[in-house]
MARZATOR-168080 format. One record per residue (C-alpha): x negated, y negated, z negated; residue in three letters. Coordinates in nm, 2 decimals. Each point is the difference from the previous one (the first is absolute). Layout:
BEGIN
[migu [X Y Z] "Ala"]
...
END
This chain:
BEGIN
[migu [0.46 2.37 -2.66] "Met"]
[migu [-0.11 -0.12 0.34] "Glu"]
[migu [-0.03 0.27 0.26] "Ser"]
[migu [-0.29 -0.01 0.25] "Asn"]
[migu [0.22 -0.14 0.27] "Lys"]
[migu [-0.03 -0.35 0.14] "Asn"]
[migu [0.00 -0.26 -0.27] "Tyr"]
[migu [0.25 -0.22 0.18] "His"]
[migu [0.24 0.28 0.06] "Asp"]
[migu [-0.02 0.08 -0.37] "Glu"]
[migu [0.08 -0.37 -0.09] "Gln"]
[migu [0.30 0.02 0.24] "Asn"]
[migu [0.13 0.30 -0.20] "Lys"]
[migu [-0.04 -0.19 -0.32] "Val"]
[migu [0.18 -0.31 0.14] "Asn"]
[migu [0.28 0.22 0.14] "Thr"]
[migu [0.06 0.16 -0.34] "Leu"]
[migu [0.00 -0.34 -0.17] "Arg"]
[migu [0.23 -0.12 0.27] "Met"]
[migu [0.26 0.27 -0.07] "Arg"]
[migu [-0.01 -0.09 -0.37] "Glu"]
[migu [0.07 -0.37 0.08] "Val"]
[migu [0.27 0.09 0.26] "Leu"]
[migu [0.19 0.19 -0.28] "Asp"]
[migu [0.05 -0.33 -0.18] "Thr"]
[migu [0.12 -0.19 0.31] "Leu"]
[migu [0.33 -0.01 0.18] "Pro"]
[migu [0.05 0.30 0.24] "Leu"]
[migu [0.00 -0.22 0.31] "Phe"]
[migu [-0.36 -0.10 -0.06] "Cys"]
[migu [-0.11 0.35 0.13] "Lys"]
[migu [0.14 -0.10 0.34] "Gln"]
[migu [-0.22 -0.31 0.00] "Phe"]
[migu [-0.32 0.19 -0.09] "Phe"]
[migu [0.07 0.27 0.26] "Arg"]
[migu [0.05 -0.28 0.26] "Gly"]
[migu [-0.34 -0.16 -0.07] "Ile"]
[migu [-0.20 0.32 -0.05] "Gln"]
[migu [-0.14 0.02 0.35] "Glu"]
[migu [-0.18 -0.34 -0.01] "Tyr"]
[migu [-0.10 -0.05 -0.37] "Thr"]
[migu [-0.24 0.18 -0.22] "Ser"]
[migu [0.11 0.19 -0.31] "Ser"]
[migu [-0.17 -0.26 -0.22] "Arg"]
[migu [0.19 -0.28 0.17] "Thr"]
[migu [0.33 0.18 -0.04] "Arg"]
[migu [-0.07 0.06 -0.37] "Leu"]
[migu [-0.08 -0.37 -0.05] "Ala"]
[migu [0.33 -0.08 0.17] "Tyr"]
[migu [0.19 0.24 -0.23] "Ala"]
[migu [-0.15 -0.16 -0.31] "Tyr"]
[migu [0.10 -0.34 0.13] "Asp"]
[migu [0.35 0.10 0.08] "Ile"]
[migu [0.04 0.16 -0.34] "Arg"]
[migu [-0.10 -0.33 -0.17] "Val"]
[migu [0.25 -0.18 0.22] "Phe"]
[migu [0.29 0.23 -0.09] "Phe"]
[migu [-0.10 0.00 -0.37] "Glu"]
[migu [0.02 -0.38 0.00] "Tyr"]
[migu [0.34 0.00 0.18] "Met"]
[migu [0.13 0.26 -0.24] "His"]
[migu [-0.07 -0.23 -0.29] "Gln"]
[migu [0.09 -0.33 0.16] "Asn"]
[migu [0.26 0.04 0.28] "Asn"]
[migu [0.36 0.04 -0.10] "Ser"]
[migu [0.07 0.25 0.28] "His"]
[migu [-0.30 0.21 -0.08] "Cys"]
[migu [0.06 0.02 -0.37] "Lys"]
[migu [0.31 0.21 0.05] "Cys"]
[migu [-0.18 0.33 0.08] "Met"]
[migu [-0.34 0.17 -0.03] "Glu"]
[migu [-0.26 -0.08 0.26] "Ile"]
[migu [0.00 0.36 0.15] "Ala"]
[migu [0.37 -0.04 0.06] "Glu"]
[migu [-0.02 -0.32 0.20] "Phe"]
[migu [0.18 0.03 0.34] "Pro"]
[migu [-0.15 -0.14 0.31] "Leu"]
[migu [0.28 -0.27 0.00] "Ser"]
[migu [-0.16 -0.14 -0.31] "Met"]
[migu [-0.26 -0.17 0.22] "Leu"]
[migu [0.27 -0.22 0.15] "Asp"]
[migu [0.09 -0.12 -0.35] "Leu"]
[migu [-0.35 -0.13 -0.07] "Ile"]
[migu [-0.05 -0.36 0.12] "Lys"]
[migu [-0.29 -0.22 0.10] "Arg"]
[migu [0.01 -0.17 -0.35] "Asp"]
[migu [-0.04 0.34 -0.16] "Asp"]
[migu [-0.31 0.08 0.19] "Ile"]
[migu [-0.15 -0.35 -0.06] "Glu"]
[migu [0.06 0.04 -0.38] "Glu"]
[migu [-0.15 0.35 0.02] "Tyr"]
[migu [-0.32 -0.15 0.15] "Leu"]
[migu [-0.02 -0.25 -0.28] "Asp"]
[migu [0.05 0.28 -0.25] "Tyr"]
[migu [-0.29 0.21 0.13] "Val"]
[migu [-0.24 -0.29 -0.05] "Thr"]
[migu [-0.01 0.12 -0.36] "Leu"]
[migu [0.20 0.28 -0.17] "Tyr"]
[migu [-0.02 0.27 -0.26] "Gln"]
[migu [0.02 0.37 0.07] "Lys"]
[migu [-0.07 0.30 -0.23] "Asp"]
[migu [-0.16 -0.25 -0.25] "Gly"]
[migu [-0.24 -0.14 0.26] "Lys"]
[migu [-0.01 -0.35 0.15] "Glu"]
[migu [0.00 0.01 0.38] "Ile"]
[migu [-0.08 -0.30 0.22] "Thr"]
[migu [0.01 -0.05 0.37] "Asn"]
[migu [-0.18 -0.29 0.18] "Asp"]
[migu [0.11 -0.13 0.34] "Glu"]
[migu [-0.15 0.31 0.17] "Arg"]
[migu [0.18 0.24 -0.22] "Gly"]
[migu [0.33 -0.18 0.04] "Lys"]
[migu [-0.06 -0.01 0.38] "Ser"]
[migu [-0.04 0.38 0.00] "Arg"]
[migu [0.31 0.05 -0.20] "Lys"]
[migu [0.20 -0.22 0.23] "Leu"]
[migu [-0.15 0.17 0.31] "Ala"]
[migu [0.12 0.33 -0.15] "Thr"]
[migu [0.36 -0.13 -0.04] "Leu"]
[migu [0.00 -0.15 0.35] "Lys"]
[migu [-0.10 0.33 0.15] "Ser"]
[migu [0.25 0.19 -0.22] "Phe"]
[migu [0.29 -0.23 0.09] "Tyr"]
[migu [-0.10 -0.03 0.36] "Asn"]
[migu [0.01 0.38 0.04] "Tyr"]
[migu [0.36 0.03 -0.10] "Phe"]
[migu [0.11 -0.32 0.16] "Phe"]
[migu [-0.14 0.10 0.34] "Arg"]
[migu [0.18 0.33 -0.02] "Ser"]
[migu [0.32 -0.19 -0.08] "Glu"]
[migu [0.04 0.19 -0.33] "Ser"]
[migu [0.03 -0.34 -0.18] "Ile"]
[migu [0.16 -0.33 0.11] "Gln"]
[migu [-0.24 -0.25 -0.16] "Thr"]
[migu [-0.38 -0.05 -0.02] "Asn"]
[migu [-0.07 -0.24 -0.29] "Pro"]
[migu [-0.37 0.09 -0.01] "Ala"]
[migu [-0.04 -0.14 0.35] "Ala"]
[migu [0.12 -0.34 -0.14] "Leu"]
[migu [-0.27 -0.02 -0.26] "Val"]
[migu [-0.33 -0.16 0.12] "Pro"]
[migu [-0.32 0.17 -0.09] "Met"]
[migu [-0.19 -0.17 -0.29] "Pro"]
[migu [-0.27 -0.24 0.12] "Lys"]
[migu [-0.33 0.18 -0.02] "Arg"]
[migu [-0.32 -0.19 -0.05] "His"]
[migu [-0.30 0.15 0.16] "Asp"]
[migu [-0.26 0.10 -0.25] "Lys"]
[migu [-0.36 -0.07 0.05] "Glu"]
[migu [-0.19 0.31 0.10] "Ile"]
[migu [-0.21 0.12 -0.29] "Val"]
[migu [-0.32 0.18 0.10] "His"]
[migu [-0.35 0.05 -0.11] "Leu"]
[migu [-0.27 -0.22 0.15] "Asp"]
[migu [-0.30 0.17 0.16] "Val"]
[migu [-0.22 -0.05 -0.30] "Asp"]
[migu [0.28 0.13 -0.23] "Glu"]
[migu [0.03 0.32 0.21] "Val"]
[migu [-0.38 0.07 -0.04] "Ala"]
[migu [0.02 -0.07 -0.38] "Ile"]
[migu [0.30 0.23 -0.03] "Leu"]
[migu [-0.17 0.29 0.17] "Leu"]
[migu [-0.32 -0.07 -0.20] "Asp"]
[migu [0.21 0.01 -0.32] "Gln"]
[migu [0.16 0.33 0.09] "Val"]
[migu [-0.35 0.13 0.05] "Glu"]
[migu [-0.17 -0.12 -0.31] "Asp"]
[migu [0.29 -0.07 -0.24] "Gly"]
[migu [-0.18 -0.26 -0.20] "Thr"]
[migu [0.31 -0.19 -0.09] "Lys"]
[migu [0.22 0.29 -0.09] "Leu"]
[migu [0.10 0.07 -0.36] "Thr"]
[migu [-0.17 0.27 -0.21] "Lys"]
[migu [0.31 0.22 0.04] "Asn"]
[migu [0.01 -0.06 0.38] "Gln"]
[migu [-0.37 0.09 0.03] "Leu"]
[migu [0.07 0.34 -0.16] "Arg"]
[migu [0.17 0.11 0.32] "Tyr"]
[migu [-0.18 -0.22 0.25] "His"]
[migu [-0.28 0.25 0.07] "Ala"]
[migu [0.26 0.26 0.09] "Lys"]
[migu [0.21 -0.22 0.23] "Thr"]
[migu [-0.26 -0.24 0.14] "Lys"]
[migu [-0.06 0.17 0.34] "Val"]
[migu [0.38 0.06 0.05] "Arg"]
[migu [0.08 -0.36 -0.09] "Asp"]
[migu [-0.26 -0.14 0.24] "Ile"]
[migu [0.13 0.21 0.28] "Ala"]
[migu [0.36 -0.10 -0.08] "Leu"]
[migu [-0.06 -0.38 -0.02] "Leu"]
[migu [-0.23 0.01 0.30] "Thr"]
[migu [0.27 0.17 0.20] "Leu"]
[migu [0.27 -0.25 -0.11] "Leu"]
[migu [-0.23 -0.30 0.07] "Leu"]
[migu [-0.13 0.15 0.33] "Gly"]
[migu [0.33 0.11 0.16] "Thr"]
[migu [0.28 -0.20 -0.16] "Gly"]
[migu [0.20 0.32 -0.08] "Leu"]
[migu [0.31 -0.02 -0.22] "Arg"]
[migu [-0.06 0.16 -0.34] "Val"]
[migu [0.28 0.26 0.08] "Ser"]
[migu [-0.18 0.09 0.33] "Glu"]
[migu [-0.33 0.03 -0.19] "Cys"]
[migu [0.13 0.24 -0.28] "Val"]
[migu [0.17 0.21 0.26] "Gly"]
[migu [-0.32 0.08 0.18] "Leu"]
[migu [-0.12 0.36 0.02] "Asp"]
[migu [-0.36 0.10 0.06] "Val"]
[migu [0.10 0.14 0.34] "Gly"]
[migu [0.12 -0.34 0.11] "Asp"]
[migu [-0.36 -0.14 0.03] "Ile"]
[migu [-0.18 0.03 0.33] "Asp"]
[migu [-0.36 -0.10 -0.05] "Phe"]
[migu [-0.08 0.07 0.37] "Lys"]
[migu [0.21 -0.29 0.11] "Asn"]
[migu [0.01 -0.19 -0.34] "Asn"]
[migu [0.37 0.02 -0.01] "Gly"]
[migu [0.27 0.09 -0.26] "Ile"]
[migu [0.34 0.14 0.08] "Arg"]
[migu [0.26 -0.18 -0.22] "Ile"]
[migu [0.38 0.00 -0.04] "Arg"]
[migu [0.12 -0.36 0.04] "Arg"]
[migu [0.30 -0.15 -0.18] "Lys"]
[migu [0.29 0.12 0.20] "Gly"]
[migu [-0.14 0.35 0.04] "Gly"]
[migu [-0.20 -0.02 0.32] "Tyr"]
[migu [-0.36 0.11 0.02] "Glu"]
[migu [-0.29 -0.22 0.11] "Ala"]
[migu [-0.38 0.01 0.02] "Ile"]
[migu [-0.19 -0.27 -0.18] "Val"]
[migu [-0.37 -0.04 0.07] "Tyr"]
[migu [-0.27 -0.08 -0.25] "Phe"]
[migu [-0.36 -0.13 0.01] "Gly"]
[migu [-0.33 0.14 -0.13] "Asp"]
[migu [0.04 -0.14 -0.35] "Glu"]
[migu [0.33 0.19 -0.05] "Val"]
[migu [-0.15 0.31 0.16] "Ser"]
[migu [-0.30 0.00 -0.24] "Asp"]
[migu [0.22 -0.05 -0.30] "Ala"]
[migu [0.24 0.28 0.10] "Leu"]
[migu [-0.29 0.24 0.07] "His"]
[migu [-0.14 -0.07 -0.34] "Asp"]
[migu [0.33 0.07 -0.17] "Tyr"]
[migu [0.08 0.32 0.20] "Leu"]
[migu [-0.34 0.14 -0.10] "Glu"]
[migu [0.10 -0.05 -0.36] "Lys"]
[migu [0.36 0.12 0.06] "Arg"]
[migu [-0.14 0.34 0.11] "Leu"]
[migu [-0.07 0.08 -0.37] "Ser"]
[migu [0.35 -0.10 -0.11] "Met"]
[migu [0.27 0.27 -0.04] "Ile"]
[migu [0.34 -0.15 0.09] "Pro"]
[migu [0.31 0.11 -0.18] "Leu"]
[migu [0.23 0.23 0.19] "Ser"]
[migu [0.20 -0.20 0.25] "Gly"]
[migu [-0.26 -0.28 0.02] "His"]
[migu [-0.27 0.19 0.19] "Glu"]
[migu [0.03 -0.22 0.32] "Gly"]
[migu [0.00 -0.34 -0.18] "Ala"]
[migu [-0.29 -0.22 0.09] "Leu"]
[migu [-0.01 -0.21 -0.32] "Phe"]
[migu [0.04 0.19 -0.32] "Leu"]
[migu [0.05 -0.13 -0.36] "Ser"]
[migu [-0.20 0.12 -0.29] "Met"]
[migu [0.27 0.26 -0.06] "Gln"]
[migu [-0.08 0.12 0.36] "Asn"]
[migu [0.35 -0.10 0.12] "Arg"]
[migu [0.07 -0.22 0.30] "Arg"]
[migu [-0.06 -0.36 -0.10] "Leu"]
[migu [0.33 -0.19 -0.04] "Ser"]
[migu [0.09 -0.35 0.12] "Val"]
[migu [0.01 -0.13 -0.36] "Arg"]
[migu [-0.34 0.15 -0.07] "Ala"]
[migu [-0.15 -0.19 0.30] "Val"]
[migu [0.17 -0.32 -0.11] "Glu"]
[migu [-0.15 0.03 -0.35] "Asn"]
[migu [-0.34 0.08 0.14] "Leu"]
[migu [0.00 -0.31 0.22] "Val"]
[migu [0.12 -0.21 -0.29] "Lys"]
[migu [-0.28 0.13 -0.22] "Lys"]
[migu [-0.28 -0.09 0.23] "Tyr"]
[migu [0.15 -0.32 0.14] "Ala"]
[migu [0.02 -0.15 -0.35] "Gln"]
[migu [-0.38 0.03 -0.02] "Thr"]
[migu [-0.04 -0.21 0.31] "Val"]
[migu [0.27 -0.27 -0.01] "Thr"]
[migu [0.25 -0.12 -0.26] "Thr"]
[migu [0.15 -0.26 0.22] "Leu"]
[migu [0.15 0.24 0.26] "Lys"]
[migu [0.24 0.28 -0.08] "Lys"]
[migu [-0.16 0.27 0.22] "Ile"]
[migu [0.21 0.31 0.09] "Thr"]
[migu [-0.04 0.27 0.27] "Pro"]
[migu [0.22 -0.22 0.23] "His"]
[migu [-0.24 -0.29 -0.05] "Lys"]
[migu [-0.29 0.22 0.11] "Leu"]
[migu [0.21 0.06 0.32] "Arg"]
[migu [0.04 -0.38 0.03] "Ser"]
[migu [-0.37 -0.03 -0.04] "Thr"]
[migu [-0.06 0.24 0.29] "Tyr"]
[migu [0.27 -0.17 0.22] "Gly"]
[migu [-0.15 -0.35 -0.07] "Thr"]
[migu [-0.35 0.12 0.09] "Ser"]
[migu [0.11 0.17 0.31] "Leu"]
[migu [0.19 -0.30 0.12] "Tyr"]
[migu [-0.28 -0.24 -0.07] "Arg"]
[migu [-0.24 0.22 0.19] "Glu"]
[migu [0.22 0.08 0.30] "Thr"]
[migu [0.26 -0.28 0.02] "Gly"]
[migu [0.23 0.27 0.14] "Asp"]
[migu [0.33 0.01 -0.19] "Ile"]
[migu [0.13 0.29 0.21] "Tyr"]
[migu [-0.30 0.21 -0.09] "Leu"]
[migu [0.05 -0.08 -0.37] "Val"]
[migu [0.37 0.09 0.03] "Ala"]
[migu [-0.09 0.33 0.16] "Asp"]
[migu [-0.27 0.10 -0.25] "Val"]
[migu [0.21 -0.10 -0.30] "Leu"]
[migu [0.30 0.20 0.14] "Gly"]
[migu [0.24 -0.30 0.03] "His"]
[migu [0.27 0.09 0.25] "Lys"]
[migu [0.08 -0.36 0.07] "Asp"]
[migu [-0.29 -0.24 0.06] "Val"]
[migu [0.21 -0.28 -0.14] "Asn"]
[migu [-0.04 0.17 -0.34] "Thr"]
[migu [-0.38 -0.03 0.04] "Thr"]
[migu [0.02 -0.36 0.13] "Arg"]
[migu [0.21 -0.10 -0.30] "Lys"]
[migu [-0.25 0.14 -0.24] "His"]
[migu [-0.30 -0.15 0.17] "Tyr"]
[migu [0.16 -0.33 0.11] "Ala"]
[migu [-0.25 -0.21 -0.20] "Ala"]
[migu [-0.29 0.17 0.17] "Leu"]
[migu [0.16 -0.07 0.34] "Glu"]
[migu [0.04 -0.36 -0.09] "Asp"]
[migu [-0.37 -0.01 -0.10] "Glu"]
[migu [-0.10 0.14 0.34] "Arg"]
[migu [0.22 -0.26 0.18] "Arg"]
[migu [-0.17 -0.28 -0.19] "Arg"]
[migu [-0.34 0.13 0.10] "Lys"]
[migu [0.12 0.02 0.36] "Ala"]
[migu [0.07 -0.37 0.00] "Ala"]
[migu [-0.37 -0.07 0.02] "Asn"]
[migu [-0.10 0.27 0.24] "Val"]
[migu [0.10 -0.17 0.33] "Val"]
[migu [-0.22 -0.30 0.08] "Lys"]
[migu [0.15 -0.26 0.23] "Leu"]
[migu [-0.32 -0.21 0.05] "Arg"]
[migu [-0.36 0.07 -0.08] "Glu"]
[migu [-0.13 -0.20 -0.30] "Asn"]
[migu [-0.17 -0.31 0.12] "Gln"]
END
């Protein structure tokens, strides 16, 4: 059961416990790597690294002649020097499509890039400390990643979406059974996501005490663990006020008293619940776009950039540590602005 401590601290505890379980299945020297990166990575990132490294060693255990000789947990650090560039390249081809625990798992170019980035970091850590003599991961080029078009809702689609949350005319009979009970919460939640560009994890981690209506600001915990204040407009303020008025009559379960957004079971709303909620309403608005909470974040980022033209402001508001991340995502919009700029400067008055 979740205690009434900070949501993100609780998630870190969960990730830490899962991390220990995964580490028990990995070679002993892996603990040294994870201690080494602890100061500049989040618990979620380290857990993702651990899962990726486990898949890598499972593949090597099955396919590499040196690694077949002993159990994974018994691999010595010197085993890394016996793995060659070809082994890593074949592993990347394997993770494109493989079976595990009866499930089919696929990785596109982004997934493969993440897995290779994990290996590069892993090998580099031991190579730089001169614990191993070779670094085959450094020889493997990153898979070419094709930039995806930003999927976002148009202005009219945003209005239709919020109207649909309010009246629910296109919901199924089963969905309408709960709509009256969740409508005010759902309007506040989607208005907040669309009006601030918060990540869904930041949103579900909010406590009632994080809202400052005097300054129209919300204290959030960003990815990476640092705190930030995000400001919101009057539409978000009105929606939050309406929801908080209704929330006063709700009795949260023990350990969930501080949570801003509560489920029908009076627990803190989960990331998965928000994803399902967004999917439910988005399907009533558009069938051509796969709308997720992250796409609502893209919608906000797109609108903010079009209104301000300030890529640094967009990066700051969205919590991107590197403005190049923002620039990469909104490159098409920057190109659009440059095209418009071509006709702004007049060389001669029209005759």
